[in-house]
TORKOL-4160 file (C-alpha; in steps of 0.2 Angstrom, whole numbers, padded with zeros to 4 digits, m for minus):
77
<pt num="1" X="m0052" Y="m0211" Z="m0131"/>
<pt num="2" X="m0046" Y="m0209" Z="m0113"/>
<pt num="3" X="m0031" Y="m0199" Z="m0118"/>
<pt num="4" X="m0041" Y="m0187" Z="m0128"/>
<pt num="5" X="m0053" Y="m0184" Z="m0114"/>
<pt num="6" X="m0039" Y="m0181" Z="m0102"/>
<pt num="7" X="m0032" Y="m0166" Z="m0113"/>
<pt num="8" X="m0047" Y="m0155" Z="m0110"/>
<pt num="9" X="m0045" Y="m0158" Z="m0091"/>
<pt num="10" X="m0027" Y="m0154" Z="m0092"/>
<pt num="11" X="m0030" Y="m0138" Z="m0101"/>
<pt num="12" X="m0044" Y="m0134" Z="m0089"/>
<pt num="13" X="m0032" Y="m0137" Z="m0074"/>
<pt num="14" X="m0019" Y="m0126" Z="m0082"/>
<pt num="15" X="m0031" Y="m0112" Z="m0085"/>
<pt num="16" X="m0037" Y="m0113" Z="m0067"/>
<pt num="17" X="m0019" Y="m0112" Z="m0061"/>
<pt num="18" X="m0015" Y="m0097" Z="m0072"/>
<pt num="19" X="m0032" Y="m0088" Z="m0067"/>
<pt num="20" X="m0027" Y="m0091" Z="m0048"/>
<pt num="21" X="m0009" Y="m0084" Z="m0051"/>
<pt num="22" X="m0016" Y="m0069" Z="m0060"/>
<pt num="23" X="m0029" Y="m0065" Z="m0046"/>
<pt num="24" X="m0015" Y="m0067" Z="m0033"/>
<pt num="25" X="m0004" Y="m0055" Z="m0043"/>
<pt num="26" X="m0018" Y="m0042" Z="m0045"/>
<pt num="27" X="m0021" Y="m0044" Z="m0026"/>
<pt num="28" X="m0003" Y="m0041" Z="m0022"/>
<pt num="29" X="m0002" Y="m0026" Z="m0034"/>
<pt num="30" X="m0018" Y="m0018" Z="m0026"/>
<pt num="31" X="m0011" Y="m0021" Z="m0008"/>
<pt num="32" X="0005" Y="m0013" Z="m0014"/>
<pt num="33" X="m0004" Y="0002" Z="m0021"/>
<pt num="34" X="m0014" Y="0004" Z="m0005"/>
<pt num="35" X="0001" Y="0003" Z="0006"/>
<pt num="36" X="0009" Y="0017" Z="m0005"/>
<pt num="37" X="m0006" Y="0028" Z="m0003"/>
<pt num="38" X="m0006" Y="0026" Z="0016"/>
<pt num="39" X="0013" Y="0031" Z="0016"/>
<pt num="40" X="0010" Y="0046" Z="0005"/>
<pt num="41" X="m0004" Y="0052" Z="0016"/>
<pt num="42" X="0007" Y="0051" Z="0031"/>
<pt num="43" X="0020" Y="0061" Z="0022"/>
<pt num="44" X="0007" Y="0074" Z="0017"/>
<pt num="45" X="0001" Y="0075" Z="0035"/>
<pt num="46" X="0019" Y="0077" Z="0041"/>
<pt num="47" X="0021" Y="0091" Z="0029"/>
<pt num="48" X="0005" Y="0099" Z="0034"/>
<pt num="49" X="0011" Y="0098" Z="0052"/>
<pt num="50" X="0026" Y="0109" Z="0048"/>
<pt num="51" X="0015" Y="0122" Z="0040"/>
<pt num="52" X="0005" Y="0125" Z="0057"/>
<pt num="53" X="0009" Y="0140" Z="0067"/>
<pt num="54" X="0018" Y="0139" Z="0084"/>
<pt num="55" X="0001" Y="0143" Z="0092"/>
<pt num="56" X="m0008" Y="0129" Z="0083"/>
<pt num="57" X="0006" Y="0117" Z="0087"/>
<pt num="58" X="0005" Y="0122" Z="0106"/>
<pt num="59" X="m0014" Y="0119" Z="0105"/>
<pt num="60" X="m0011" Y="0101" Z="0100"/>
<pt num="61" X="0002" Y="0099" Z="0113"/>
<pt num="62" X="0017" Y="0099" Z="0101"/>
<pt num="63" X="0033" Y="0110" Z="0100"/>
<pt num="64" X="0041" Y="0116" Z="0084"/>
<pt num="65" X="0055" Y="0104" Z="0087"/>
<pt num="66" X="0042" Y="0090" Z="0088"/>
<pt num="67" X="0035" Y="0095" Z="0072"/>
<pt num="68" X="0052" Y="0095" Z="0064"/>
<pt num="69" X="0056" Y="0078" Z="0071"/>
<pt num="70" X="0040" Y="0071" Z="0064"/>
<pt num="71" X="0042" Y="0079" Z="0047"/>
<pt num="72" X="0060" Y="0072" Z="0046"/>
<pt num="73" X="0054" Y="0054" Z="0047"/>
<pt num="74" X="0054" Y="0044" Z="0031"/>
<pt num="75" X="0037" Y="0041" Z="0023"/>
<pt num="76" X="0037" Y="0023" Z="0027"/>
<pt num="77" X="0040" Y="0025" Z="0045"/>
């Protein structure tokens, strides 16, 4: 009877491990998507910076060269 009672416990432990691994995988995927969203927002901001007029750039203390330099940066930077 002891061996049979141990089977459900082993199954329960295995299911808990699988559940933990699944939750960790989901958390990693969510973190990855969040990171990508932030990087894409940076890229959109850099593109928007390039669309500003020279006067608006001057108002925020940037030159056209500064805007070009910022826009040329990779999205992950």
